[in-house]
N, C-alpha and C positions, 0 to 999 in steps of 0.2 A: 724207624727207631720209635720206641714207645716213650712218650713224654712222662717225665716225673711230675710230681706234685710242685716242685720248685719251678719246673718249666712252665707249668700251667699258671702259677702265681705270677711269674715274670710276664708272661703274655697278657694276663688280666690287668696287671699294673700298667703295661704299655698301652693297652686298649683305652683304659680309663684316662690316662694322661693324654692320649691322642684326642679324645672326645673333649676334654677340658681346653686343649690347645685350640680346637676348631670352634668351640662354642662359648668361650670365656665372655662373661661369667656364667656359671651354670650351677644347678643344684644337684645334691646326691640323688634325688629322686629322678631327675632328668637323666643323670648318668646311668642309673639303673635301667631306665626305659630304653635308653640308646644302645647299651652294650648287652643287655639281657641277663646281666648278673643280678644277684639278689641285692636288695637294699643294704643288708648286713655286710656282704662281701664289698660292696662299693664304699661303705663307710670305713671299713678297715683299710682299704687300699688308698682311699683319700687321706686318711690319717698318716700312712706311711709316707706319702707324697708331701704332705705338709711338714713331717719330720725332716725330709730331704731338702726342704726349702724349694722344691720345684713348683709348688703352688702356694697360694696364700688364701686366707678368708678375706672376703670383701663385702661383708654385710649380709643383708637379708632382702628377700623379695616379698612383695606384698602378697597375702594370702586371703582368699574369700573365706574366712572362718578358719579355726585351727590355728596351730603355731606357725609362725612365719618360717619359711625355708631358708637355711643358711646357704650363701653362694660362695663358690670357690672360683679362683681364676689362675691362669698360669703366672708364675712369678718371673717374668721375662729376664730379670737381671739375676736369677739364680744360677746361671751357668751360661756357657757358650758352646756351640757345636760348630764343626768345620765340615763342609762338603767339598770333595775334590773330584772334578770331572776330567779324567784323562782321555783325550781324543788323539787322533793321529796328528792333527796339525796344531794343537794347543793343549795347554793344561789350564783349566779354569777352576778357581778356588773362590768360595764364599763362606764368610763367617756369620753365623746367626745367633741371636739370643734364644731363650727357651721357648719363646713365642713363635720361633722360626721366621723372625724378621731378619732381613739382611742388614748386618752392620758394616761389613767391608767386603771388597772384591779385589782380586788380583788375577792377572792372566799372563802366561808365558807362551810364547810362540815355540812350537816344536818343528824345526826343520826336518827335511827328509833325511838328512845325514845324521840325525840325533836319535836314532831308533834303538840304541842299546839300553838295556834296563838301567844302568847306572846313570845314563844321561837323562832319561825321563824322570828318574827319582830326583835327581838334582833340581829340575824344574819344579817338581812338586814341593820340595823342601823350601825352595826360594819363595814360591808363592804362599805357602803356609805361614812362613815367617812374616811375610809381608802384611797379611790380613791380620794377624795378631797385633802387629805394630801399629797398623791403621787404627784398629779398634781401641788400642790403648788399654788392653785388659791384662790382668795378671794370668800367667800361665796356668795357674791352679784353677782358675775358672773354666778352662777348657775341658769339658767332659769327655771328649773324643773327637775322632777325625774318621769320617766315613770316606773311603776312597773307591771310585768306580773306575774300572779298567775294562776296555772292550774285550769281547771273546769269552772263553769259558773259564770260570773261576772256581776254585775250591776254597769256600769260606772257612772251612775248618782248619786247613793248614796255611791259609793265606798265600795260596800259589796261584799265579796265572798260568793255567794249564795249557791254554792255547789262545794266542792272539795272532790271527792271520794277517792282520795289517802290518805287524813287524816280524812275523815268523817267529814268535816267542813259543817256547815249549817248556813247561814246568819251571818258570821263573819264580823263585821264592821272593816275590815282591814285598810282602809284609816284613820279611827279615831285612831287606835292603832298605826300607823306609825307616825301620826303627833305628838304623844307624844315624839318621839325621833329625827325626821327629820325636819330640818328648812326650807325646800324648797317646792315650789308647788308641789303637788303629783297628779298623774294621773294613774289610775288603769285599767288594761285590762287583756287579756288573751294571752297565747303563740301562739295560732293559728292565731289570728289577727296580732300579732307582727311579726311573721315569714313571713306572707303573704306581709305585708307592707315592710319588709326588702328586699324581693325578687323583689317587685314592683320597689323599689327605686334604688337598687344597684345589683340585683341579676339576676337569670335566666328568671324571669318574667317581666323584664324591657321592656316596650313597648307593652306588651301583653294585649289584651282586656279581655281574659278568661284564667285563670290559676287556678291550684290547688296546694297548698303547703301542702305536706304530712309531718306531724311531727312525727318522730319515736324516742321516748325516753322511759321512764318508762310508761308514758301515750302516747296515740296515738290520733291524730285528723287531720283535713284537713282545712287549711285556704283558703278561697275562694275569687277569684278575678273575678268579673263579670262586664261587661261594662267598663273595664279599671280601676275600683276602688274597694276597699275592700267591701265585702258583709258580713254584720253582722247579718241579719235576723231581725225579729220584736222584739225580746227580747235579742239581742246581744249573741244568742246561736248557730248561724249557725256553722257548721263544726264539730259537734260531731260525726263524723263518726266512731271514735274508739269505740263508744257504739252503733253502729248498729249490728244486729245479723249476724254473719258469719256461725255459726253451731247451729242448733236447739238443745236444751238441752245439749249444750256443756259445756265448762269450766265455773266455776263460776267467775264472774267478780266483782270487787270492787264496781260497781254501784248497785249490787244486782241481776242483770240479768244473764243469761247463755249465752255462745257462742258469746260474743261480739268480734269484730275485735281485740281489744286491748289485749284479753287474748291469741292470736295466734301470734301476731306480735310485741307487746311491749316488753320491756326488760324482764319482767317476764315471758311472753309467750314464748319468745326465750329460756329462761332457761328450761322451761317445755318441749319444743320441743327437746333440748339437752339431758334432763334427760330420755326422752322416748327412744331416739335413743342409748345413751350410759350412763346408769345410773351410772357406775363407772368411767366415763371419767375424766381425769385430767384437762379437759377444764372447768369443772363445778366447780364454787366456791360458795358454799352455802351461801345464803343471801347477796351475793356481785355482783350486777348487772353489775357494771363497769368492775370489774376484769373478769367476765365470758365473757362479749362481747369483751373485749381486747384479751383475751385467744383465742376466736373464730377467731378473725381476724389474729392472729399469726398462728393458725392451718390452716387457709385457705392458707396463704402465704407458709406454709411448706407442703401443700398438704396432710393434714391430713384427712383421709376418714370420720371420725366422724364430723369434723368441716364442711367438704363439705355437708355431708348429713343433718346437722342441719340447714345450711344456705339455702340449697335447699328447705327443708321442710317450712321454714319460708317464703321464696320467693313464694312458692306455694299459700300459704294463702294470702300474701300481694299483689301478682299479681291478684288474684281473686278480692280482695277488691279495688285495683287500677282500674281494668277493670270496676267495677261498677261505679266508679267516671268518668271514660272516657265516658261511655255510658250515664250517667246522665247529665254531664255539657258539653260534647264535647269541652274540653279545648284545647287551643294551646299548652299548656305545663304543664306537672306535674312534680313538683320539689320534690325530696325525701331530707329532711332536718332533723336537730336536731342530737344529738350525736350518736345515734345507726346508723343511715345512713352514718354519717361521718366516724364512726369507721370501719364499714364493707365495705363501699366504693364500688369500681367497681365490686368486685365479686357478691355482693348483687344486684346491678343495672343490671348487665347482667342476672341473674336469674329472676328478677322481669320483665324485658322487655319480655323474653321468656314466662313467665306465663301469662302476660297481653295479649299477642298475642293469646293464647289459649282461652281466655275468652271474650275479648272485641269484639264488632261489627266491622267489617272490615272498614266501612266508617268513623266512628268517630276516630277509632285508627290511620287511615292513616293520619289524620290531627294533631295528638298528638305527641309531643316529650317527652320523659321521661328522666330526667337528675338528677344528684346529685347537691345540692346547691353549687354555686361556692364562696359563701360569706366566707372569710377567718376568720372572727371573730364570735362571738356568734350572730346569726341572731336574737334571741329573744331580747337581749340587745339592738341591733341596731334598731329593730322596736319599742321597748319600748321607746327608745330615741326620736323617731319621734313623739310619743304620747306626750311626754313633750313639744316638739317643737310646736305641733299643739295647746296644752293648752296655751303656752306662747303667741302665735298669737291671740288665742281667748280672753285672759286676756287684751291684748292691745286694741282689738276691744271693749270690754266692758268698759275699762277705757275711750276710746274716746267717747263712748256713755253715759258717766256720771254714769257708774256703778262703784262702788268703790270696790266691792268684787268679784273676778273671780268665776264663777260657778264651784263648786265641786272641785276647787283647794284649798288644805288645806295648811295652814302654822302654824308653831308652833315655839315657843322659842327655841333656840339652846340647845342641851342636856347639862346638867351641868357636 
């Protein structure tokens, strides 16, 4: 689809604000250098952001001759953003100020029997209400809510097209959410959310090409190409977890056999552990979180079964990551999400060794493999940036005489 001048202006506004958030305080000259935009364009966009009270003037920097340069910084109190991470076993929600600092958190457990869309939406609504109350902010200050849901998502229609973890097909998730949530809503996928979080604040900051590997119940790869998020033609890029690892291998929830996810996702790790130690006390039947936590403790205690289970998992994961290294030749591969965070450095060491055995030497030599350094939930952080992008788009549409933001939904507050 050809981008209009309004689309380009919104993208430029978003990029300038992104740089200000990352580098506050900063000058217009530094913004021009960082974004590649002309100084005149940056000055205009900064003026618009000042009018919106998203940024503020904060004085001048010393100059070796010539006029002092004016500095701008994000106006953290100029609004609030909410990020929602819907996962198979939980709904995690964080509320941020405009500097993307966390002001409040809430989490709802999602039981296996609560997989209906209406049940999941209920958990989201409860957690969103909780963070707004905790932060003590007025609803009018919430600029938007970014919602991440696993699987394939149609951003334009707000539809969860396919979520294999719950066997959802064409669920009008945004419509269901608007019945309970009063703020503009923006739907996407955790792969994109994690990749954006790493681009803004994490290990991929400044990278032109990066792969962010999500390791949770589900598995996937967020892609950064040419310094920006790569979505693919139907917003489906990164479904690496459903590429074939083993011909005629384990049955996957997507209906195929031998997918990467069945060997390195949380359920796959439990199967690896069961095959190694069927009677191991590390194995907690039907409890992924407890099993992964027990594995981490077992590794710390030098338990041989735990070591073998992580080694076996890393053997598969390393082969899959090597494929990504060979395909995309990235500057950096980031291991993200809760399984990577819990297993930490022991998993990272094993994965690096396994990748070395499988990747081609030349692309591997240019690639760094690291754990995500983001201290908060990266999916919530990335989802909040989608809400910010939507808020800037809505401003552009309003200035262009459009009265209803595209695909942003609002509804009356819940009674």
